[in-house]
Every structure is written in C-alpha cells, then in structure tokens.
C-alpha positions in Angstrom: 127.3 85.2 83.3 125.1 84.8 86.3 126.0 85.8 89.8 126.9 83.3 92.5 125.9 85.6 95.3 122.3 86.2 96.1 121.3 89.7 97.1 120.2 90.3 100.7 116.4 90.4 101.1 114.7 93.6 101.9 112.7 92.7 105.0 109.4 94.1 106.3 110.8 93.7 109.8 109.0 95.3 112.7 110.3 98.4 114.4 111.4 100.3 111.3 109.1 103.3 111.9 105.8 101.7 110.9 102.8 102.7 113.0 101.3 100.1 115.4 97.8 99.8 114.1 94.8 98.3 115.8 93.3 95.5 113.8 89.9 94.0 113.7 89.3 90.5 112.2 86.2 89.3 110.3 85.9 85.6 109.9 87.6 83.7 112.7 88.6 80.6 110.8 91.9 78.8 110.4 93.7 81.3 108.2 92.7 84.1 110.6 94.1 82.1 113.5 97.5 81.7 111.7 97.5 85.4 110.7 96.7 86.6 114.3 99.4 84.3 115.8 102.0 85.6 113.3 101.1 89.2 114.1 101.2 88.7 117.8 104.6 87.1 117.9 106.4 88.8 115.0 105.0 92.3 114.5 104.3 95.5 116.3 100.7 95.3 115.4 97.7 94.8 117.8 94.7 92.6 117.1 92.0 94.5 119.1 88.7 92.9 118.1 87.1 90.0 116.2 83.7 89.5 114.7 81.6 86.6 113.5 77.9 85.9 112.8 78.2 83.7 115.9 79.1 85.6 119.0 80.1 82.4 120.7 82.6 81.7 117.9 84.0 85.2 118.1 84.4 84.9 121.9 86.1 81.6 121.6 88.6 83.0 119.0 89.2 86.1 121.1 89.9 84.0 124.2 92.3 81.7 122.3 94.3 84.6 120.9 94.1 87.1 123.7 91.9 89.6 121.8 90.1 92.1 124.0 86.8 92.5 122.2 84.5 90.0 120.4 81.4 91.0 118.4 78.5 89.0 117.0 78.1 91.1 113.9 80.2 92.9 111.3 78.4 96.1 111.9 79.5 96.2 115.6 83.1 95.7 114.6 83.0 98.4 111.9 81.5 100.9 114.3 84.3 100.4 116.8 86.3 103.7 116.7 89.4 102.1 118.1 89.9 99.9 115.0 92.3 101.2 112.2 92.4 98.1 109.9 90.0 95.4 109.0 91.4 92.0 108.0 88.7 90.0 106.1 89.2 86.2 106.3 85.6 85.2 105.5 84.9 82.9 102.5 85.6 84.6 99.2 82.0 85.0 98.1 81.7 87.6 100.9 84.9 89.5 100.2 83.3 92.2 98.1 80.4 93.1 100.4 82.5 93.0 103.5 85.3 94.9 101.9 83.0 97.7 100.7 81.4 97.9 104.1 84.8 98.2 105.8 85.9 100.9 103.3 82.7 102.8 103.8 83.4 102.8 107.6 86.7 104.5 106.9 89.0 101.6 107.8 92.1 100.4 105.9 91.4 96.9 104.6 93.4 93.7 104.0 91.3 91.1 102.2 92.3 87.5 101.9 93.0 86.4 98.4 91.2 86.6 96.0 90.2 90.2 96.5 87.1 89.4 94.5 85.7 86.8 92.1 85.6 89.1 89.1 87.7 91.9 87.8 84.7 94.3 87.8 84.0 93.6 91.5 87.7 94.1 92.3 87.7 97.4 90.4 84.6 98.5 92.3 86.5 97.9 95.6 89.6 99.8 94.3 87.5 102.8 93.3 85.7 102.9 96.6 88.9 102.7 98.6 90.5 105.5 96.6 87.4 107.7 97.0 87.4 107.1 100.7 91.2 107.6 101.0 91.9 104.3 102.7 94.4 101.6 101.8 93.1 98.5 100.2 95.4 95.5 99.9 94.9 91.8 98.8 96.5 89.5 101.3 98.9 87.9 98.8 101.4 87.0 101.5 104.0 85.6 99.0 104.7 89.0 97.7 106.1 90.3 101.0 108.2 87.3 102.0 112.0 87.6 101.9 112.1 85.2 99.0 110.0 87.5 96.8 112.4 90.3 97.5 115.3 88.3 96.3 113.5 87.2 93.1 112.6 90.8 92.3 116.2 91.9 92.8 117.6 89.0 90.6 115.1 90.1 87.9 116.0 93.8 88.2 119.7 93.0 88.1 119.3 90.9 84.9 120.9 87.9 86.5 118.5 85.5 84.7 118.8 87.4 81.4 115.7 87.7 79.2 112.9 85.7 80.8 111.8 83.0 78.4 109.5 80.7 80.5 107.7 80.6 83.8 106.4 77.2 85.0 104.4 76.9 88.2 101.9 74.6 89.7 99.7 74.4 92.8 97.7 71.3 93.4 96.1 69.9 96.6 94.0 66.8 97.0 90.9 68.1 98.8 88.2 65.9 100.3 84.7 66.1 98.8 83.3 68.1 101.8 85.9 70.9 101.5 84.6 74.4 101.1 86.2 74.7 97.6 83.6 72.2 96.3 80.9 74.7 97.1 80.0 77.1 94.3 78.0 79.3 96.7 81.1 80.0 98.7 83.2 81.0 95.7 84.9 77.6 95.5 87.1 76.0 92.8 90.8 75.5 92.2 91.6 78.6 90.2 90.8 81.4 92.5 92.0 79.8 95.7 95.0 77.7 94.6 95.7 78.8 91.0 96.0 82.4 92.0 99.5 81.6 93.4 101.0 80.5 90.0 99.2 83.3 88.2 100.5 86.0 90.6 104.0 84.7 90.3 103.8 84.8 86.5 102.4 88.4 86.8 105.2 89.5 89.1 107.8 88.2 86.6 106.3 88.9 83.2 103.3 91.2 83.8 99.8 90.8 82.3 99.5 88.1 79.6 98.9 89.0 76.0 97.1 85.7 75.3 95.3 83.1 77.5 94.7 79.5 76.5 93.2 77.2 79.1 92.1 73.6 79.4 90.5 72.1 82.5 87.4 70.4 83.9 84.5 71.0 86.3 83.4 69.1 89.3 79.9 67.7 89.7 79.2 70.4 92.2 79.8 73.1 89.6 83.3 74.4 90.4 86.6 74.1 88.5 88.5 71.0 89.5 91.8 71.6 87.7 93.2 73.8 85.0 96.3 74.3 82.8 96.9 77.8 81.6 99.3 78.7 78.7 99.9 82.4 78.9 101.6 84.3 76.1 103.9 87.2 76.9 105.4 88.1 73.5 108.6 86.1 73.2 108.0 84.4 76.6 105.5 81.7 77.4 104.2 80.5 80.8 102.6 77.2 81.7 100.7 77.3 84.9 98.7 74.4 86.5 96.4 74.0 89.4 94.2 71.3 90.9 92.1 70.5 93.9 91.7 66.8 93.1 95.4 65.9 93.1 98.5 66.8 95.1 101.2 68.2 92.9 104.8 69.3 93.7 103.7 72.9 93.9 107.1 74.1 92.6 108.0 76.9 90.2 110.7 77.7 87.6 111.7 81.0 86.2 113.9 80.3 83.1 116.0 83.0 81.4 118.5 83.4 78.6 121.4 83.4 81.2 120.2 81.3 84.1 117.3 79.4 85.7 115.8 79.9 89.1 113.9 76.9 90.6 111.6 77.5 93.6 111.2 74.4 95.9 107.7 73.4 96.9 105.5 74.7 98.2 106.9 77.7 96.2 104.5 80.2 97.8 105.7 79.7 101.3 109.2 80.1 102.8 111.4 77.5 101.0 114.7 77.2 99.2 115.5 78.4 95.7 118.2 77.0 93.4 120.0 79.2 90.8 121.8 77.5 88.0 123.5 78.6 84.8 122.2 77.3 81.5 124.9 74.7 81.1 123.4 71.2 81.3 125.4 70.3 84.4 126.2 73.8 85.6 126.9 74.9 89.1 124.0 75.1 91.6 123.6 77.9 94.1 121.1 77.5 96.9 119.3 80.3 98.7 117.6 79.6 102.0 115.6 82.1 104.0 118.0 83.6 106.5 115.2 84.9 108.9 114.1 81.6 110.4 110.5 82.7 109.9 108.8 79.6 108.4 105.5 78.4 107.2 102.4 80.3 108.4 104.5 82.6 110.6 105.5 84.2 107.3 102.1 85.9 107.3 103.8 88.5 109.5 105.5 90.1 106.6 102.3 91.3 104.9 101.0 92.7 108.2 104.1 94.9 108.7 104.0 95.8 105.0 100.5 97.1 105.3 101.4 99.2 108.4 104.4 100.6 106.6 102.3 101.7 103.7 99.7 103.3 105.9 102.5 105.2 107.6 103.7 106.3 104.2 100.1 107.4 103.4 99.8 105.1 100.5 96.5 103.8 99.2 97.9 100.6 97.6 100.8 98.3 97.8 103.7 99.2 95.4 104.6 95.5 95.3 101.1 94.4 94.4 99.3 97.3 92.9 95.6 97.7 92.5 96.0 97.5 88.7 97.9 94.3 88.9 95.5 92.8 91.5 92.6 93.5 89.1 94.6 92.1 86.2 95.4 88.8 87.9 91.7 88.4 88.8 90.9 89.1 85.2 93.2 86.3 84.1 91.6 83.9 86.5 88.1 85.0 85.4 89.0 84.4 81.7 90.5 81.0 82.6 87.3 79.9 84.4 85.2 81.2 81.4 87.1 79.0 79.0 86.8 75.9 81.2 83.0 76.5 81.6 82.6 77.0 77.9 84.3 73.7 77.1 82.5 71.7 79.8 
C-alpha cells in the first residue's frame, strides 16, 4: 500500500553553515548567466570574477551581473588567489582541458554537464582532483533540486515497491545553426539532452547491465536522436532523446506498488503525480513548496557544492565520481552503437 503523504524535501538552503565561497566563471554564455543570477539572489555564495577569450565579452558579462573582476584569459582567472571555486560553462569539448587546468591551480571545480565526452577523460579528471585534494563535481542540477530529494526518499522508503521500469525522454527541436550540430564543439543529442534521462535512470536503478541503442546521425556528424533500452536485471528502462523534435520531456518510475510520473520538463522544477497500481487509482500530486522555479533552481547545486567543501568532501555523495563516470560510459556506448549502425 503506497503512502498518500509525500516526505518533506531536504533542501540545500543557504545559511545552514556552508562557507561563502568566492567563485570564478569560465565561459560567459547563457547558462553561466542563469547560474550567476541564481547564485546572487538565492545563495550565500559570491561570484568574484569571470574570464573569456574575449576580454570585451568578459567585461560585458561582469558589468551585467555585478562581478568585480573580468579577465581575458583562463590563465589570469586561475592565477587569482581570491578565487576558491571555478565554474566551467564553456562548450563541452573544452571541459576536460579547462577542468584539469583549474584542478592543477588548486581550485574546487564545478563543470557543466557532461563532465567529459568519454569515461576515460572523466576518470582522468577524477583522479587529478583526488590527487590535488579538491572537490570536483558535475553540474547535474537536477540531483540537488527538492524534487530529487523527494524521489530518493520515496525509493528508500519502498513506497513504489520493487522498481520494474523507468521511462524518460528529453527532446528539443533545435535549429540547424545550433551549437549541438557542431561535432567540433562536442555536439549531439545524447551528451547534452540525453544525459538527463540517463542520469535519472542511474539514480533510480544504478548502472545498466545491458545497453541496446537505435538512433541516427545528422549530416554534420553528430547524433540526432536515440532510443536506449537498458537492462537492470528484472527491471528495464526505455530512454529517448532528440535534437530534431520536441518531445514531452516527461518521466515515469514504475514499481510493483505504485507509479511516480514526473511532469515535463522532468529535469526542472515541476509537479509529480503518485498513483497506486489500480487502473483508476487515487492520484496524489506533489508540487515544489519552495517557489524556486525554472533556472533559479540552479541555486541548489551551488549551495550543495559549498556544503560539501565545508564538509571537506572531494565529491558529491548524491552524484559520486563513480556514478558520473558510469553515466558518461553509458552515453559513450550509446553513441558508439549509433555510429556503428549509421
């Protein structure tokens, strides 16, 4: 019998003893703008500097967001002794080199997803961070939202019973000039969009025992869409992603006792519906009680990182290094299968 009462979310709210860290931003694009805005309004963190290959672009970003220092090179930012954490928001083809440079400079590092484009590259970053004694974290913001806390508690409490299926999709219709069409920038649907369904599946069921994928490539040499069927013993997951069509971007976690449906887009703050397994059973709706919506929800991962630094951790316990590397490995294998069948 499933519960009709949702557990209270465990929040990464500011002012709970976490240090106020000084952040430097690499890559002043749109995601960096959203992240900085969320940090400034909803955390105790300080964005102290920004860098870009274009000093003019860095200065414009700094002026727009009230950041004290702007640099025209990564090297200048990494040499700044008043920076504790580096947030890397550059295109994903640059994540490894920039991440390793920030680690070598002795900074804690938050890297936009994906952490890297191969599991081997991700493991290299993990090993370097551990050797340097700094925290390395992939910016998988969904893991730190209140909704994710509720899902984890429902799973831990056995409310859904034995998990039998996970279904999740993330599709966007992107114009031909979008960066994801560029192979040289690490483009493609899987690593930028498909990572969300895969990380949800990993959070619920862990690493897959088998991976079967079908999909197609674009004329520009990146993956256009993919369907992944992942085996987890008695459970099976079906995950889809696309950059050529808009999809509902919803998710379902189905168990032997109950079903949890995540409204779209499932990776941002949105409602969830819990139902029993009767065909016309009761519906119980969970809505985020914090009022922190859409891109403001990037605040949770910033406070989480600061909390972990204060606890002298080197990785996120909610998204460990091992799991991060495993997820990238799943995406890498999916891409290999699509390329092999093209």
